N, C-alpha and C positions, 0 to 999 in steps of 0.2 A: 947179451939178448937177456939172458936172466937176470940181468940189473934193470934195463928196459922195463921188466913185465915188474920186477921190485918196486922200481920207483911208482909203474903206473895204478900197482895195486895201492902202495904207497896213499898216493894224494885221491884214491879213490875214497880209504879209510879215514882221511881229514875230509872229505868234503862229505861225508855222511856224517861224520861227528857233529862237524859244523851245524849241519842241515839240521841234527838231532838237540845239539843244544839250542839252537834258536829255537824248536820248536817246546823245547821245556822251560824256557823262560818266560817272564809273566809279565801281561797285558796289564795298560794303563786303562783306566776310568775315570770319567771325569771328575767322581768322585774321588778321589785319589789327587788329582792334579787341580780340581778347580776353587779358588777361593771360597769358603761354602761348604766345600763338601765335607761330607761324613768321614774318610783318611784322610785329610789335607795335610793337617799337622805334622801326622805320622810321614806324609810323602816329603816336606820340606827339612832342608840342611839343620838340623839341629842347633839350639841355641844357650845362649844363658844369661839370665837377666842380673844386671850387675850396675852397683850404684856406688857413691865413694859417700863414703862416710867422715869426712874431713879428708884425713891423709891414708884414711881403713878400706878396703876396699870389699865388700858385700856382696855373696851371692843372693842374691828372692829365690824362693819356689814356695809354692801356696802356704805347704806344709811347716817349712823348717828355711831359718837363713844360717849361712855359715860366711866366717870372717876370711878372707885368701889373702894368706901372707905374699905380698908384693915381689920380694922375690924369689921366692920357692913355687909360688900357686898353689901350694897347697892348705887346703883349709879344714875349720875348727868351726864346731858347732857354737852359734851367737845366742842365736831364740828361737823358738818352737811355738809353736801356735798352742799347746798346752798350759806352755807358760804365761804367755802373750792372755789366755781368756782365765787364768791364774790372778793375773794382777786386773784385770777387768770386771771379775765376778761375771753374773749370770747374766743381770741385764743387760750388758754390752760384748756378752759374748759374740765373738768370730767365725767364721766357719771354713774361713782364708787368712792367710798373712799380704793378700794382694793388695790392701790400702796401708800399709805400714811404708815408712819413708826415716830416714836417716838425714833430717838438715842440720843436726846442732853437732855440730863435732866436739870432739875429746869429753863427748856426755852420752848417758846411758838412758837420754830420753829420746823420744822416741814420738811421731805423729803416725794418728792412725784415725782415720777418715773412713767412719759410716754413712750411712744413708740419712740420718738426722742428726750426729752429733759427730765433730771433729774434737779429739782427743790427745793428749798428752799423757804419755805413760810412760815412766824410769823402769825398764825392763828388769834391770840389776835388782831394784828392791822391791820390783811385781806387785808396783802400788802407781793407781792412777793418780795425777797431780792436776791434773786441769780438763776443764770440761769447755764445749760451748755448741751452743745449738746452732743447727743450719735450716735454714728458711729452705722449704720444698717449693719444685716449679722455676727456681730461679734459673733466669736466664745467661748472667752473666756471674764472673765470681775470680776474685784477685783476694789472695793470705795474706799476710806477711808473717813471715817465722819469726823475726824479731819483737814488733808491738804486736801481734797476733792479732790484729786488726783484720775485719773480715768486710769486705767490700762486696755489694752484691747488687743485679737486677732483679726483682721482685715479679710476683706475678703480676703486679698491678704497671709495669713497665718504668718505676721509678728507682734510682740509686738511693742505698744506704751502706752506712758501713756501722756494723756491729765493733767496739770495741774488747780490747780486752778483758772487759770487767766484764763485760756483756751486755753492757748500753748500746743502746739501738739509735742510730740519728736517721731521719729521713733527709736527703740532701735534695730532691727536687720532686716537685707535683703534678709538674706536665706531663709528664712520661705518657707515651700511649704509640698508637701504630704508627704515629706518622712524626713522633717525636720519642729516638731514640737515642740512648742511655747507656754509655758502659761498655759497646758491641764494638765488633770490628767494622770500619765506615770503608764507603766508596768499594764495596762488593767483593772488597778480599784483593782487590789487585795490585796493592804496591806494596806487597812484603809486612805486613800490619798484621799482629798476631794479639788480638785482643783491644779493648778497650778503655781498660784500667790501669795505671801506670802508678805502683810506689814507688815513693824515692828510696834509697841506702835505709833509710831507719825507721822508717814505717810509721812519720811523721806527718805526710805530706799524698795527696793522692790527686792526679793528674787523668783524666778520664773525658772522652768523645761525647759530646754532645752532637745529634747526624737531624737534623730537620730533612725529614720527606716529604711534606706536605706538596713540594713542587710536583713531586713524580706520582705518575700515576699506579694506581691499583690493576696488576697483573693478573687476573682468574684462574686459580689452578684447582682445580674439580677432586676433591676427595671421596673414595665410592668403597659404599658400606664392605667387610670383610665379607667371606660366608658367614660369620658367627654371628656376623650384626643385621643378619636379613631382619628384625624384628624394626631397626633402624633403616629403613628401606631411603630413605632418602639422602641422595647426595647432598653435599655440602662445597660452597665454595670457597678458599683456601688460599685466598690473595697476598699476595707478594709484590713490594717495591721493584719497579723493574725499569730501569728510566735505558731507552735504546738508544743508537746512537744520534746523536744531534739533538735532542731532551735533554730537559736540564737537569743537573746533576744534583745531591746531597749540598745543603748547605752545612757545612761541621764548625763545631767551634769546641773550643778546648778547656775546659774548668780543672782549677785548681781546690782541692780541699785541704783546709789544716785543722788536725786534729787537736793541734793545743789550742787552738785562737777559735776554733769550732766559724771558721770562716772559709766562706767560699768567693773565688775570683774568675775572672775570664780574661785569656790570653787578648792582648789587642791583635790579633792578627789581623783586623781589616774585611775587607769584604771579601769569602769566601764564595760568591757567584759562581766565582769561574777556576777555581781553585780548588788542587786538593792536596792534604794533608798527610806526608807519607810515614811520618816516623817519629817518635818522640823518645826523648832520652834527659835524663836527669845526671845533670854535675853531681860529682862526689857527694858535696855539702847542702845539694840541697836547695841550695838558692836560684839558680838557672834551670833552667827548661830549653833545650835546644828541638828546633821543630825545623824537618823537612818540608817546606812547600815548593808545590809543583805549579806551574800554570797548567789550562787545559790542555793545550797543544801538547802538553810534556814532551816538550825541547826544551825548557828551559826551569832549573831546579833552584834553591837558595836554602843555606840555613842559617837561620834566624836564632839566636838567642834571646829569651824571654826572663824577667826577672818575674820567679815565682812566690814572689810577695802581690806587686801591683799588679802584673799582668804587661806592663811596656813592653817594647821588643828594647833590647839592648844595645846588639850591633846584629850586624851581618856579617857571616863568617867568611862563609864558601858561597858562590855560585857556578855554575856549570851549565852550559847550556850546546846544542848540537841541529843540525841545520835539518834531521829524522826524528829523533823522540830520544829521552835518556832513562835509563833504567832508572826503577825506585833505587835509593840505598838500603843500606841494612842498618841497623842504631848503630849509634858513636860505644867504642871499647875504650872507654879510659884507664890507661896505664895504673896499676893498683899501685906504683913506689910514686910516681906523678901524678897528682891530680891538676894538671896543666897541660897535658898532651894525652892525644887520644887517637885512636887508628881507626879511621874511615876505609870505604871502601868508592870503589870508582873505577870506571869504561873508559875515562880522560886519552888513555893512553890507545886507545882502541881494542884494549881485553882487561878487563875486569883486575884490579890489583889493588893491596895494601897499601896506604898512604896513612905518614905520620903528621899530625897535627900538631900547632904549639900555640896554642893560645893568646900569650904574650904576644906575641911577634906576629903570629898571624900565618904563620909558614909553613908550607906542605913541603914534606921530604917521601918519594917515593921507597916503600919498604921493600918490594916487588917491584919486577918486573920483567918483561919478557912475552911472544909471541904465547902464549899459555893463559889459562885461568886462574885465580882463585874461586872454589866452589862455595869454602864456606871458611869462616873463623871461628877455630874451635877455643879460645884462650890464651891465657900467659903461664909462662912460669916466671913469680915474681922473683924468686933467687938469681935466676938463671938472668933474667931478664930479657926473655925471648916471646914473641907472639906465632902461637900454635896455628897453622892452617889448613886445608886442604886443599886439592889443584891438580890440574893436568901436565904437567911442569914434566913430567916423564912422558906420556905420550899422551892425543887427544884422548886416547880411550878409559884410560885409566885415573882411579884420583887418589893420590898416596899424601901421608903426614910430614909436612915440612915444620921446620922454626925457623923464623928469623932473627937473627940478635937484632935489637933495636938502637944497637948502638953502630953495630962496623951495617949493617945489612946482610951480612955472612949467612946465606942459606943453607941448612941441614935437612936432608930428608931424615924423617924419626921411625916409619913400620921397617920392619924386621924383611920383609919379604920384597919389596921395591916392583911387586908386582900385582895387579888385579885393580880392586876397588876398595876403599878405605876409610871407617869410620872411626875419629878418636872422640873420647870423653875424659875429659882431665879429672883429675882432682883436684882440693880447695885452693892449694898453691899451685898446682900446675907442673909439682915435681913428679908425677905419676900420670901415666894415661892407658889406661885401656884404649886396644886396638881392633876391632873386628873388621875382618878383610874378607874376600872373594876374589876368587880368580876363574877362567873357564871351566879350569881343571879338579877346581879346589872348591867343596862346598862352601865349608867356613873353618876360616882359625880365628881364635881372638889371642891375646899377647898385650902381655905387661909390659908399659914402654918406659924408661924412667929418660924421662925427656931432657937432663941436662948432658946428659951420656952417648943416648940412644940403642944404648942396650937394651933387650927383648928378653923376658920369658916366657915361652911356651905356654897359655894357659890353659887352653883346650882345640881341639882339633876335633872334626865335624866327621864322622864319618859317612857315608856316599848311601843317601835315602834309597838309591833307584839299584843299587844292590840286586843281581836275579831276577831285573826287568830288560824289556827289550828295549834299549836304551835310541834313540837317530844318532846321526852325525849334526855336528854344530861346527861351521864353518864360519872365516870371516874374513872378509876383503875389502878390496875398494876398489872408483873407478872416480871417472872424470867425469864431475858435472857441467849443465850441460852450455858454461862457460867455457868449456873445455881443457878447464887450467885447474880449478878445484877441486881437492880429493874430496868423496866420500865413500863411507864406510858402514857396508851392510853387513848381515848375519843372512846365511841360509841354513834352514835344518835340514835333513837328509833322511828319508826313512831309513828304520834300524835293518831291513834287509834291501839295501841301496842297490842298485843292480844298472850301471851306468850305462847298460846298453839297453834299457829300457827306457819309454816317456813318459814323464808325469804330470798330471793334473798340478798347477801349480797356482800359488796364492799367494796376493803381494798384499801383506800386512803394512799399514799405514797410518801414521799420526801426522808427524809433516808441520807442526805448529811451533811456536816459541815457546821457550822455557823448556823444554824438554827433549828428551834422545832417548831413543830404541836398542842402540847399541852401543856398550860398553864393557868392559874388561870382569862382567863379573863370571858365575858360574855359570855357564852353559852361553855367553857373550851376553849375558841377562835375556836370555828368550823366555817371551812368557810360555807359563804351563796349558798352554790351550793350544801354543805351534806345536810341542812335541804330543797331545794328541791326535793333530791333522795328523803330522808327522808317520804315525803310525798306522793309520787310516789310509797309509798311500799316496799324500798328499807330499811337494815340495814346498816347502814356505821361502820366502824371500823380503827380508826390511830391511830397509837404506834410510838411513838419516840428511835428509835434502837440508840444501840451503835455507835458511830461517829456522830453523832448530836452533839448540842450544851448546855451549860452551866449547864454542870455535872462535869466541870472538866478535866486537861489533860489527864489522864490514859482511861477516857470515852471515850471522842475526837481521841485520838489518837489506837483506837483499831482497826484498820481499816488499818493504815498506811502500805505501799507499796501490798495491796490486795483488795483494794476500789471494793463492789460487797460481799466481802466473810462475812463478820461480820454483814452485817446488813441487807445478804436474812436469813443468819442460825435466827437470830433477830426476823426479819417478821414473818419468819416461824414457831416460839414458838406462835406468834401470832395467826396464822393459827391452831395451837394445843387448844391454849386458847378455838378459835372458836367454834370448836368441840365437845369443853364440851356444848354450848349452847344449850338448847333446840328446840331453835326457829331460831336456824339458819341453813339455808340449804349449807350443804358446799358441795352439787353437784351444787349447782348454786352460785359459788364464784366467784367475778370478783376483779381487781385490776386496777386502775388509778393513776398517779401522773405525772407531767412535771419534766421539764430539769434534775436535778437527779434522778428525780420522774418516768423522762421517761424512763431513764437507769436502774432502779430499776424494773418498770412493764414488760419490756421488760425478765429484766433477772428473775423474776417467772416465766412466759408466757414460755420460754424455757428449764429454769432448772427443773419444776415441772410443766409439761406439763398437768400432769393428776390431779392437785388441781386447778386450775383455765382455768375458760370456755371461759371466756370473759376480754380483755385488753384493755385499750385507751392509749395510750404514745402519750404526747406531749413536742417536745422539747426535745427527748433523747437524750446521750451521747451512742454512741453505740459502737465506738472504742476510748481508751486515748490517742493513739499516734495521735488521729487527734485533741483530745481536747487544749485547749488553756497551753501553757509552765505554766505560774505562777503560776497557781492554782494545776495543775495535777502532777505538779514536788516536791507539796510540799507535796501531801500527796503519792505518787509511785514513787518517786525518776526519773530517764531520762530513757528512751527504754534500751537504752545502760547498764542501771544498772540492771535495774528489768523486763530484758523479759518476765521471767516466767510468773510476777503478773501481766502486760500487757496482754500479752495470753491468761493467765486464768480469767480475765473482759473481755476480747471482746466478743461482739456477735457476732459477724460474725460467728466462726461455732457452733455459738448457732442455727443460724436460722434454721437450718436441723431441729431442735425438735421442731416447733411449730406446735400446733395440735388447740388447741381455736381459736376462733375470736381475731385479734390483730388487731385493728386500731392505725397506724399513724398518728398527725396531725404535721405540722411543719410551721412558718411563712418561706416564698419564702427569706426573707431580713435578717433573725436570723442572728448578728454580732458576738453572742456569742455560743448559737452550731448549726456550721454552716450547712446549710442544707444536706453537702454531708455527715453527718451521716447517717441521714435517708437512702440517696439513697443509702449509703455501704451496709445498711440493706437489701433493696428492692433487690441490685443484688445478693446477698447471698441467700435471698428467692427465686429468679427467678430460677437460678443453682439448689437449691436444690429441686427446687418443692413444694415450700409451700405456702401459701396464704394470706399475711395479706393485709389489707384495707390501703389507704393511701387518707391526704388529705391535702391541702395546701392553708395557708390565700397568696395571692400576695400583697406584699409592706409592709406587719408586719414585726416587730423584734421577739425577744423571746417571749416576751406575746401580745397576742393581745389587742391591744388599743380600749378606747371610746365602741363604742355600738356594734362594731364588738367581744366582749368578751361575749355579750349575745348570738349570734349567733355560738361562739365557743361552749357555754355550752351546748345548744339546739343541737346542733352537739352530744358531750359526753351523753348527756342523752337519744338521742333517738341509740343508739349503744347500750348504755343497754338495753332498752329496748325492742329492737328487739331481742337480743340475749340472754341475762338473767331471764331475766323476765317470 
């Protein structure tokens, strides 16, 4: 009897202690959790900014740089702000070392970028050795570290080159709102990074010319800020916005030779119905390789062009698919063999690395299997391996591997084997910095010797949420609507979760191509807003449906010509799973998403009006006929060829079905999902007599920037608190 009462007393004490501890834990605010919040930086896992200086590793901060011993991880001071300012003098004094970089291996020369000049400084001799004026207001820029030539697009929309001696050459004269030089083309939809491409030695510059005169101007309205009241008149800020089925930009590729002062254009032929997905230089600068894709985006060809004459030399590779071909990444030539390069392709059904041999045009698979290469990292030139990131270990993980070019043997190179990893190689590839996270690990940084795979732990980030009431993050899987495909989900449960209670539940959704929400990062890559909502007593559920990324071609193409069908069916399987959880109150079910997720939110609210009580849709696509041509036609074909698919996906006819509380939020200056999308749905709701709520952010693009993001998420939270809680 005494033992019984003793045990009971101990239990009561434990319960009281737990309650006291819970009460003593700190609560999160949006200023803590949300990007742009006043305390956000202190609440994210600590990191280290690391750059390679040849084979030396440098840890950079605003006031001091350290050289890191790659074998031990120990640091020694390398450069201070005071030392740099001694070298620069009063005229160029810096307030931070943030603009200092180390592009020259085995040299004490660093590059310093200021607002008005680019400088070369010998930090050991403490003297400035070279400077280059920078033109203000430039719209694009590419500087070559070897030749020191600077290519840029000025405010007059024309392309210029300033050589290493300071001489300026204007390359074009017809740049305008309609004729765009040196910038990303095709609305950044084809893995294209910029529009200026130097060859290896900096003697030749390839550049895009985009004729957008066939594309109508789309009006975006710029509203004066409160501080600009004297300038009361709003202005029109037009952008070029080709919608599905409309004319695309006409793109050509020019080449400027600094030595001959001559410009030629590649003979690519009629570009009326073609996209140019990538530009790669041959190592010797004699050839340019261009990936050319048809408008239907189901046929891509790799063409070699003569960089001097512009003539097409040969077709190297051809890939087609009955649905679509994803644009390829740039070619990666072997540092020890310029006759071979590594390319990426999903020809096997999964994105993999292939070795191409130019003399024989032979292609050899370097990686293979039912998993995806997610990023090419680089080469170890001595070991002759290619290093990459992939999902080989698990669909939710990203690990680092090396593959022997000669034998095809693959070796995992990251130290932990868990979580998600990001690699950065030294100049030779002998060393790699490995940043990683895992569900229970905020951040680790390892220094890896890539020929052996041995690793030195350099940094372990402390838990920035220590002492806070932290939710529970769960990961699991369910079957898709096809009954066979595994779908992965994440759940976030309140810090004081009680399985005997029933909680309002919010489904957060994106669901579209090239994105996944659930992966093995810290807290299963949960968004900070999910943590905030869980703290307020909600359950959060996030499911990656078919049509999202990194699961292979069949998984990605499940929504072809029918956006919003397969994705919604899978999300409703998630709802069916939630109904089996006794702590989920399915009478209080909400949904929230942005962009494609906004489309999914309104789709779920209107197609299942008796299931979802509250929704918040941000920047939603309402009708794919009003979305940009490059993205939409890849997945939906054209409105003329797929009228049934476009009509079925449109939310305009669904406006009459709205029953629950729906808030639509849009940036007034959104150039991605133009505000017309939301306005069209509002007009349909007015005609049908349904009552959505609407909120606009003047001056904001597709996503709210800075502290306005805190305001946005407070608004989203209040809406669920008002109508779901």
